[in-house]
N, C-alpha and C positions, 0 to 999 in steps of 0.2 A: 390430581391432588391440588388443592388451592395453594397458590404461591406462599401465602402467609403460613399455612400449616407446614409446607415443605421447609420453610426457613426455620420454624420452631423445632421440627424434628431434627434438622441438621445441627442446630445449636445444641440440642439435648445430647445427641450422639457425640458431638465434639467435646462436650464438657464431662462426659461420663468417666474417661480415664483420669481427669483432674480430680473429680469427686472421689473416685476410688483411691487415688494416691493420698488425698487429704485424710480419708478415713484410716488408711494405714498409718499415716504420719501422726494422727492423734491417738493411736493406741499406745498405752491403755487410757481409757477415759473414766476409769473408776478403779477402786482397789483391786489388786491382783491376789488371788489365793494361791499359795505355794504349799502343796501337800507333801508332808513327810510321813511315810507309812510306818513310823515307829514312834515311841513315846518321847516326850520332852526329856532331855538329858541323855538321850542315846547318841551314838556317834553319827548316824545320819542327821540327827537334829542339829548337831554342832555344825556340820557342813552346810546344811540348809540355812542356818542363821548367819553364817559368814557370807553366803551368796546373797541372801535377801536384804541384808543391811546395805549392800552396794546397789542392788537392783532398785530399791525404793528411791534412792537419790537419782540414779541414772534414768529411771522411767518417769519420775515426777509424780508417782502415786504410791500410797502405802502398799507394801507387799506383806501379806499376813500369813505367817506359818500356821498351818493347820495340821496337827498331829492326829493321824487316823491309823492307829495301830491295829494289828490282828492278822492272823493267817499268814505269818511270815512275811508280811509286807504286801500280800495280794490285795487286801481290802483297800488300802490307800492307792495302790497302783491302778486298781480297777476304777476308782473314783476319777483319776486323771484321764484314763482311757475313755470314759463315757461322758466327760464334761463337754457341754455344748455352749457354754456362756462366753467363750473366747477370752476369759480372764482367769482360767485355772491352768497352772503348770505344777511341776513338782520334781521330786527326785525318786529314784528307786535303786534297788541293789540286785545282786546276783540272782537270788531266788525267784522273785516275781518276773524277772525279765528273761533269764537264760535257762532256768531249770523247770519252772512251773509248767510251761507248755508240754514238756515231755512227761511230767509226773501226773498231772490232773486231767482226766479225760473230759471233764465238764468245766474247765476253767472259764469264768464269765467274760474274759477279754482275751484278745490275741495280740501279743506285743508287736508282731510284724504288721498287723493290719490296723491296729487301733492307736498306736503310739509312734512318735518320732523321737529319735535321740537328738538332743540339743548339744550336750557336751559331756564327755567323760570328765568328772570333776576330780575325784581322788581315788586312789587305791592303796591297799596296804596288805601285807602278808597276814596270815593267821597264826595264832598260837595254839598248841595243845596245852591247855592249862588244867591244873588239878587243885583241889582243896589243899591248904597248907599242911594238913595232917595226913594226906594220902601217903601210903607207905612205899613210895617209889621216888627216886631222884632223877631218873632218866627214862627214855622210851622203852628200853629193854625191861626195866623194872615195871613200868606201866603195863606192858603187854603180859608179863608173867603174872601180875596180880589180877588183871581182868580175866585171864585164862583160868586162874585158880578159883574164880568166883563167877562162873557163867550165869548171866541174867540177874545177878545180885547187886550190881553197881549201876548207877544212872548217869547219863550225860544230858546236858541241856542244850537247847538251841532256840532261835527266835521263830521256829515253826517248821512243820514238815516241808521238805524241799528247799529249805534255806541253805546257804553255803556252809554254815556250821553243822547242820544235820548231815548233809551229803559228804562233807569233809570227814566227819567221824565214821560214817558208814563205809566210805572208801578206805579209810585207815584200818578199820577193823577187818575188812576183806583182805587188804594187802598183808596184814599181820597174821593171816592164816585162819580167819573166821572167828573173831571174838564176838562175844554176846554181851550187850549192855542194854538197859532200859532207856528209851528216849523220852525225855520230858520237854514238851514244847512250851515256850513262854511268849507273851505278847511283845516283849522287847528285851534289849540287852541289859538294862538296869536290873530288872527283876531276876533274870537268870543269873546275873553276877552276884546279886545279894544271896541267892540260894547256894551258889557255889562257895562263897565266903563262909556261909553258915554251916556248910557240910550237908545240906539237904540233897544236893547232887554232888557227884564226885569229880566230874570232868566236863570240859567243853572244848570244841574247836571253834575259835572265835577270832574275829578281826582284832589285830593288835590295838587299834585305837579304842576299842570298847573296854579293854581291861588294863590299859597301860598303867593307870594309877594304882590298881590293886597289885599288879606285878611288882611295881616299884616299892610299895610299902610292905610287901611280903605277905599280904593276906591271902593271896593265891600264888601258885608256883607255875612257871612256864617250863615245860619239859622239852619242847621243840617248836621250831618256827617253819612255816611252809614256803618261805622264799628260797630262791636259788642259792643265795649267800646269806650269811648271818646278818641279822637286822641291826642297823647302825645304833639304834637306841638301846638294844639289849645284846651286846656282843658276846656275852657269856652263854647265851642260849643257842645250842647247836641246831642245825637244820635237820629235817627228817632224813634227807639223803645221807648226811653224815652218820646217822644212826641206823642205816641199813634199809630205809624205805625209799626206793628210787622212784622217779617219775611222779612225784607227789607235789611238785611246785604249784602253788595256787595263791590267788590274791582275792581279798574282798574288795569290792569296788562300788562306786556310787555314780550314777548317770543322771543328769538332768533330762527330763522328758516332758513332752507336750502332746496334746491330742493330735491324731494324725491329720486332721483337717486344718491345722495351723498353717497359715501362709508361709512359704519358704523365706520371704524377706523378714518375717517376724522371728523365725527360727534363727536366722543369721544374726539378727540384732541381739536376741537373748544369749546366743553363744558368745558373741563378742563381749557382752557385759559380764557374763559368767567368767570369762577368761580374765577380764580386768579385775574382778572381785578376788580371784584366786591368786593373782600376781601382786596384789596389794601387800606390802610387807607385813602389816599387822595381822591380816587375815591368814596369810600364808604361814606366819610363825605359829599361830594358834593351831592350825591343822597339822603342821609338821611336828610340833611338840606333842600332839596327841598320838602320833604314830602313822600319819598319812603321808603318802607321796602325792604331791599335787600334780595333776595331769593337765587340766584346762585345755581340752582338745577342741577341734572344730567339729561341726555336725557330721561331716563325712568320716572323720577319724573315729568318732563315737559309734557310728553305725557299723563300720567295719569291725571294730573291737567287739561290739555286741554280737554280731553274726558269728565271729570266731568263738566266743565264749559259749554261745548257744549250741554250736556244733560240738564243742568239746564236752560240755556237761551232758548234753543229750546223749552222746555216745556212751558216756560212763553209766548213765541211768539205764540205757538199754542193755549194756553189758552186765550190770548187776541185777537186772530184772526188777527194778524198783517201780512200784506203782502205788498211787494214793487215791483215796476217794476225794472227790471235789467237795 
């Protein structure tokens, strides 16, 4: 090889790591898309906007929330899983990440293969809530009324396989085989409106999604799924207190990115998400809505997701639940 060419090649190889580091350092170099797989005004949307307000400042680029609702969150989660533009991230919840793989034989994405957990953002227990005119004031009364009206009453959720759907299915099974009609919605706001109006009679739903309606009395909480009574609603007993054991569960939200995202970028996003959630103003908004702020590391988020996937997958197999994709 000619000496001049050898020198040029050596210089190129020597500067490659520097150029790569610069490329990472300059990310993002254009606006970032943050996908929330539920409508504006939903509880995941609240979390997303708390996080993205901080990210925009920290990253030096606009971070635009894109609400892509539908299929219990699967549509928006699939969008993040298949993104190749290096500027798409988002958040997702129980259903699309921990239960959909066991429920849908033709799910268009694989959470383990296509996504990486950035940070467990928040979690919250779920309420069993009913319309204010529902003729029961506790869990025993709810079970008795549903049993007396098999298939005549309806419950809502944000889609097949969502935490609310499976939570109600599990509750009906543990209560001895209750029968209710399942009505899926695109998001929490629409489901809650129909519950308030009496078009559906009940939901199992994350506390943050309905805290305002519980407080103003337009719907009634009969039970909470946490291990102990929820601090914001101490008068609402747990399921365990009312005879349903081993039913502790939480709704949660995890920040996710496409699997090809470089580890150093994941670490940076996680660190900024933690800062966003520890900011007093943002934390207060989330806690007032009924969330417990988690702000985990990527490793902690991945371990939590694996545990939840195994737990809910086992329940799905035990109950023999299967959905069409």
